[in-house]
C-alpha positions in Angstrom: 0.0 0.0 0.0 1.3 3.4 -0.9 1.7 5.3 2.3 1.9 8.6 0.7 -1.6 8.3 -0.8 -3.2 6.6 2.2 -1.7 8.2 5.3 -4.6 7.0 7.5 -3.8 3.4 6.5 -0.1 3.4 7.3 -0.5 0.4 9.6 -3.1 -1.5 7.5 -2.4 -4.8 5.9 -2.2 -5.1 2.2 -5.7 -5.4 0.6 -7.1 -8.4 -1.1 -9.0 -8.0 -4.3 -12.0 -10.2 -5.0 -10.6 -10.6 -8.5 -7.8 -12.6 -7.1 -9.9 -15.1 -5.2 -12.7 -17.5 -6.1 -16.0 -15.7 -6.2 -17.9 -18.5 -4.6 -15.4 -19.0 -1.8 -16.7 -16.3 0.6 -20.0 -16.6 2.3 -22.0 -13.4 1.7 -23.1 -11.4 4.8 -26.8 -11.5 4.1 -28.7 -9.5 6.7 -31.8 -11.1 8.0 -34.4 -9.2 10.1 -36.2 -10.9 12.9 -38.8 -9.1 15.0 -37.3 -5.7 14.0 -33.8 -6.6 14.9 -30.8 -7.0 12.6 -28.8 -10.2 12.7 -25.7 -10.8 10.6 -24.4 -14.2 9.6 -20.9 -14.8 11.0 -18.0 -13.8 8.8 -14.4 -14.3 9.9 -13.1 -11.4 7.8 -15.4 -8.9 9.5 -15.1 -10.3 13.0 -11.4 -10.0 12.9 -11.5 -6.5 11.6 -14.3 -4.7 13.5 -14.9 -4.1 17.2 -18.1 -4.9 19.0 -20.9 -2.7 17.8 -23.5 -0.9 19.8 -27.0 -2.2 19.3 -30.1 -0.2 20.2 -30.3 3.4 21.4 -27.1 5.3 22.1 -26.7 5.3 26.0 -25.0 8.7 25.8 -27.2 10.2 23.1 -28.5 13.1 25.0 -28.0 16.7 23.8 -27.1 17.9 27.2 -23.9 20.0 27.3 -24.6 21.7 24.1 -23.4 25.3 24.2 -25.4 26.6 21.2 -29.0 27.8 21.7 -30.5 26.2 18.6 -34.2 26.7 18.1 -36.6 23.9 18.5 -37.3 24.1 14.8 -33.7 23.4 13.9 -33.7 20.5 16.4 -36.9 19.0 14.8 -35.3 19.5 11.4 -32.4 17.4 12.5 -34.6 14.5 13.4 -36.7 14.7 10.2 -34.0 15.3 7.7 -30.9 13.6 9.0 -31.7 10.5 7.0 -31.1 12.4 3.8 -29.0 15.4 4.7 -25.5 15.1 6.1 -26.2 17.1 9.3 -25.4 16.2 12.8 -27.3 17.0 16.0 -26.5 20.3 17.8 -24.4 18.4 20.4 -21.6 18.0 17.9 -20.4 21.4 18.9 -20.3 20.6 22.6 -17.0 20.2 24.5 -18.7 17.6 26.7 -18.4 14.1 25.4 -17.0 15.5 22.1 -15.6 12.1 21.0 -19.0 10.5 20.8 -20.7 13.5 19.1 -17.8 13.9 16.7 -18.4 10.3 15.7 -22.1 11.1 15.1 -21.1 13.9 12.9 -18.7 11.7 10.9 -21.4 9.1 10.4 -24.0 11.7 9.6 -21.9 13.4 6.9 -19.9 10.5 5.4 -21.8 7.4 6.5 -24.6 7.0 4.0 -25.3 10.2 1.9 -27.3 9.9 -1.3 -26.9 11.1 -4.8 -28.7 14.2 -5.9 -31.3 12.7 -8.3 -33.1 9.4 -9.1 -31.4 7.1 -11.6 -31.8 3.5 -12.5 -29.1 1.0 -13.4 -31.3 -0.2 -16.2 -31.4 3.2 -17.9 -29.6 3.6 -21.2 -27.2 6.4 -21.9 -28.4 9.1 -24.4 -27.5 8.5 -28.0 -24.4 10.4 -29.0 -25.4 13.1 -31.5 -24.2 16.5 -32.4 -27.2 17.6 -34.5 -29.5 20.1 -32.7 -27.7 19.4 -29.5 -25.9 22.0 -27.4 -22.1 21.7 -27.3 -22.2 21.3 -23.5 -24.6 18.4 -23.7 -23.0 16.5 -26.7 -19.6 16.9 -25.0 -21.0 15.4 -21.8 -22.5 12.4 -23.7 -19.1 11.8 -25.4 -17.2 11.8 -22.1 -19.7 9.3 -20.6 -19.3 7.0 -23.6 -15.6 7.1 -23.0 -16.0 6.5 -19.3 -18.3 3.5 -20.0 -15.7 2.0 -22.4 -12.8 2.6 -20.0 -14.6 1.0 -17.1 -15.4 -2.2 -18.9 -18.0 -1.4 -21.6 -21.7 -1.4 -21.8 -22.0 -5.1 -22.6 -20.1 -6.2 -19.5 -21.9 -3.7 -17.3 -25.3 -5.0 -18.5 -24.3 -8.5 -17.5 -24.1 -7.6 -13.8 -27.3 -8.4 -12.0 -26.0 -7.8 -8.5 -22.8 -7.1 -6.6 -21.0 -7.1 -3.3 -18.2 -4.9 -1.9 -16.4 -5.0 1.4 -13.9 -2.4 2.5 -12.1 -0.7 5.4 -12.4 3.0 6.4 -10.7 5.4 8.7 -12.2 8.8 9.5 -11.2 11.8 11.6 -13.0 15.0 12.6 -10.0 17.2 11.9 -11.0 20.8 12.4 -13.7 22.9 13.9 -14.0 26.7 13.5 -16.4 29.1 15.0 -16.8 32.9 14.4 -13.7 34.5 13.1 -10.6 32.8 12.0 -8.9 33.9 15.3 -11.2 31.4 17.2 -10.2 28.5 15.0 -9.5 25.4 17.1 -9.0 21.6 16.6 -11.7 19.9 18.6 -10.6 16.3 18.0 -7.8 14.4 16.3 -8.9 10.9 17.3 -8.9 8.5 14.3 -11.8 6.1 14.1 -11.4 2.8 12.2 -14.1 0.5 10.8 -15.4 -1.1 7.7 -18.5 -1.5 5.5 -20.3 -4.0 3.3 -22.4 -3.0 0.4 -24.8 -5.1 -1.6 -26.7 -4.0 -4.8 -29.1 -5.7 -7.1 -31.1 -4.7 -10.1 -33.4 -2.8 -10.3 -32.3 0.0 -7.9 -31.9 -2.1 -4.7 -29.0 -1.7 -2.4 -28.1 -2.3 1.2 -25.1 -1.1 3.3 -23.9 -1.8 6.8 -21.2 0.5 8.1 -19.4 0.0 11.5 -17.2 2.8 12.9 -15.9 3.4 16.4 -18.3 0.9 18.0 -21.5 2.3 16.3 -23.3 0.8 13.3 -25.2 2.6 10.6 -27.6 0.6 8.3 -29.0 2.0 5.1 -30.9 0.4 2.2 -33.4 0.7 -0.6 -35.8 -1.9 -2.0 -36.4 0.1 -5.2 -39.3 2.0 -3.7 -38.2 3.2 -0.3 -34.8 4.6 0.9 -34.2 4.2 4.6 -31.5 4.5 7.3 -31.1 3.1 10.8 -28.8 4.8 13.4 -28.4 3.9 17.1 -29.6 7.4 18.1 -32.5 7.9 15.7 -33.6 4.3 14.9 -35.1 3.5 11.5 -36.3 6.4 9.4 -37.2 7.0 5.7 -35.7 9.5 3.3 -37.9 12.0 1.6 -37.9 12.6 -2.1 -37.2 10.2 -5.0 -35.4 7.0 -4.6 -31.7 7.8 -5.1 -28.5 5.7 -5.2 -26.0 5.6 -2.4 -23.2 8.1 -2.9 -20.6 5.6 -1.9 -21.5 3.5 -4.9 -20.7 6.4 -7.1 -17.2 6.5 -5.7 -15.8 4.2 -8.4 -17.7 1.1 -7.2 -20.7 1.1 -9.7 -19.6 2.5 -13.1 -23.0 1.9 -14.7 -25.0 3.8 -12.1 -22.3 6.5 -12.1 -22.6 7.0 -15.9 -26.5 7.1 -15.6 -26.2 9.7 -12.8 -24.4 12.1 -15.2 -26.6 11.3 -18.2 -28.3 14.8 -17.9 -25.1 16.7 -16.9 -23.4 19.4 -18.8 -19.7 19.7 -19.6 -18.6 23.0 -18.1 -14.9 22.9 -19.0 -11.6 21.4 -18.0 -9.4 21.5 -14.9 -6.2 19.9 -13.7 -6.9 17.6 -10.7 -3.9 16.1 -8.8 -1.8 16.8 -11.8 -4.2 15.2 -14.3 -6.1 17.0 -16.9 -9.9 16.4 -16.5 -13.2 17.2 -18.1 -15.8 18.5 -15.6 -19.4 17.4 -15.8 -22.0 19.3 -13.7 -25.4 17.9 -12.6 -28.0 19.9 -10.7 -31.0 18.4 -8.9 -34.2 19.5 -10.6 -36.8 21.7 -8.8 -39.3 18.8 -8.4 -36.8 16.7 -6.6 -35.7 19.6 -4.3 -39.4 20.2 -3.4 -39.9 16.6 -2.7 -37.0 16.6 -0.3 -38.1 19.7 1.6 -40.5 19.6 4.5 -41.9 22.1 7.0 -39.5 24.8 8.0 -36.6 23.2 6.1 -36.1 23.7 2.4 -33.5 22.0 0.2 -32.3 24.9 -2.0 -29.8 23.1 -4.2 -27.8 19.9 -4.6 -25.1 19.9 -7.2 -22.7 17.1 -8.3 -19.4 17.6 -10.2 -17.6 14.7 -11.8 -14.0 15.1 -13.0 -13.1 12.6 -15.7 -9.5 12.0 -16.7 -8.7 13.0 -20.2 -6.0 10.3 -20.3 -7.8 7.3 -19.0 -11.5 8.3 -19.3 -12.1 7.2 -15.7 -13.7 9.3 -12.9 -11.0 10.5 -10.6 -12.7 13.2 -8.5 -16.3 13.6 -7.2 -17.6 16.8 -5.6 -21.1 17.5 -4.4 -22.6 20.4 -2.5 -25.9 20.7 -0.7 -27.6 23.9 0.7 -30.5 23.7 3.1 -32.4 26.6 4.6 -34.1 26.3 8.0 -36.7 29.1 8.7 -37.3 29.6 12.4 -40.6 31.2 13.3 -40.1 34.7 14.6 -36.4 34.5 13.9 -33.8 34.5 11.1 -33.3 31.7 8.6 -30.2 29.5 9.2 -28.3 27.9 6.3 -26.5 24.6 6.3 -24.1 23.8 3.4 -22.3 20.5 3.1 -19.5 19.9 0.6 -17.9 16.5 0.0 -14.8 16.1 -2.2 -13.8 12.5 -3.0 -10.6 11.4 -4.7 -10.8 8.0 -6.4 -7.6 6.0 -6.8 -6.1 2.6 -7.5 -8.3 1.5 -10.4 -8.1 -2.3 -11.1 -10.2 -4.6 -13.2 -12.5 -7.1 -11.3 -14.0 -9.7 -13.7 -13.4 -7.2 -16.5 -15.0 -4.2 -14.8 -12.6 -1.4 -13.7 -13.2 -0.5 -10.0 -11.5 2.1 -7.8 -10.0 0.1 -4.9 -9.1 3.1 -2.7 -9.8 6.8 -2.2 -10.3 9.6 0.3 -13.0 12.2 1.0 -12.8 15.6 2.6 -16.2 17.0 3.9 -17.0 20.5 5.1 -20.1 21.4 7.0 -20.9 25.1 7.2 -23.6 26.8 9.3 -24.3 30.5 8.6 -27.0 33.1 8.3 -27.8 33.6 12.0 -26.8 37.3 12.0 -28.3 38.1 15.4 -26.2 35.6 17.3 -23.2 35.8 15.0 -22.6 32.1 15.6 -21.3 30.6 12.4 -19.5 27.3 12.4 -17.4 25.3 10.0 -16.4 21.7 10.6 -14.0 19.7 8.4 -13.7 15.9 8.4 -11.8 13.3 6.4 -12.3 9.7 5.4 -10.0 7.2 3.7 -11.1 3.8 2.4 -9.6 0.7 0.9 -11.7 -2.0 -0.9 -10.8 -5.5 0.2 -13.3 -7.7 -1.7 -15.5 -7.3 -4.7 -17.8 -9.8 -6.4 -20.5 -9.7 -9.1 -23.5 -11.9 -9.8 -23.4 -13.5 -6.3 -25.6 -16.6 -6.3 -28.4 -16.7 -3.7 -28.9 -13.0 -3.4 -32.6 -12.2 -3.6 -35.1 -9.3 -3.1 -35.7 -10.5 0.5 -32.2 -9.2 1.4 -33.3 -5.6 0.7 -36.6 -5.6 2.7 -36.9 -2.3 4.7 -37.6 -2.5 8.5 -41.1 -3.4 9.4 -41.8 0.0 11.1 -41.2 1.8 7.7 -42.9 -0.8 5.5 -46.3 -0.4 7.3 -46.0 3.4 8.1 -45.3 4.7 4.6 -46.9 4.9 1.2 -45.4 5.5 -2.2 -46.4 8.1 -4.8 -45.1 8.1 -8.4 -43.0 11.0 -9.7 -41.8 11.6 -13.2 -38.2 11.3 -11.9 -38.9 8.1 -10.0 -40.6 7.5 -6.7 -41.4 10.0 -4.0 -41.4 8.6 -0.5 -43.7 10.1 2.0 -43.5 8.8 5.6 -46.7 9.0 7.6 -45.6 10.4 10.9 -47.4 9.3 14.1 -49.1 12.1 16.0 -46.7 11.9 18.9 -43.8 12.4 16.5 -45.0 15.7 15.2 
């Protein structure tokens, strides 16, 4: 392992690629749900790598000790929107118990964020044409055709019906700023280690289990409902259309990545880490943004940038930015902006499909707009990951492996949208 590229993994063992071992030799970690609880089949690779996880509510999950006087509308927005927006509870800024709350922030921002729009792995890329097509659009289509060819080709991508990925991650909340630059301080430098498993299956089904620092985050989609389960919030559904997991776009699912940028525009070129790249820009449409908004919170924009190497045609950098507005009754609106920059590295073929086997992300969470209190904050965090095992067309994987928790299956209904499926969770009266 190159230590210069993966400083957080300086003590890690060399990774094992699934392409170098028999696909049928590893028992898949298929999660089965019994009476609302999650039970994983034993797996020696995971048990040796991960610590004991915390099941059930977080024993220290209170917000006591928070120094910031957030309004009750912002607190309610956290509980309703945390499943789809990378925002942590107010206690992340507390000096009391900062290690646990910093971990929550890491899991909230980098754990299981979603892509900006609905796409399906079964969609076809637009036909490449220059007649009556804007230059920005035709250039984008050409870049995606090159990316598809470089990552294995359309025929090979279409042969994949399901897949499995297992990897290791290390994260660190590296920097916290409040007010002016003079008050800049480092709140925590503790590195947390863990791992994740990701399953996906056509059409539009995926499931991920991520363990970090003794806590576990579960997230999944059965093609109609996107949900997430955390120790401090329990199971909750995501509003808006069904969207893919952002982690899958980080070089792990080339077909979904290409479809994600199908309606993007080419906005120019830029050198990224010494490599000339084309830049594709994708913005979430107004209907999707409205579907993701609720009550006092409004999703203003969600933009995704893809940097494709001019030399290899592969995706080498991914950047997305979300802006959310929270209007407090009788007070000023507060804005939350989250930006995640991911660098994809170590591309290798697995059964003919070229996959990024390592990478790193830098996320920035910015809170601003509260002029009266003058309390603006900026938090920066980092993640590095290495892929250990990858397999495609795993036998025995079925739709039953992607069933949402029973609480969400019976408390929600689905409405069709032109972009996909809009999920509306029916809240109990006591939750409002």
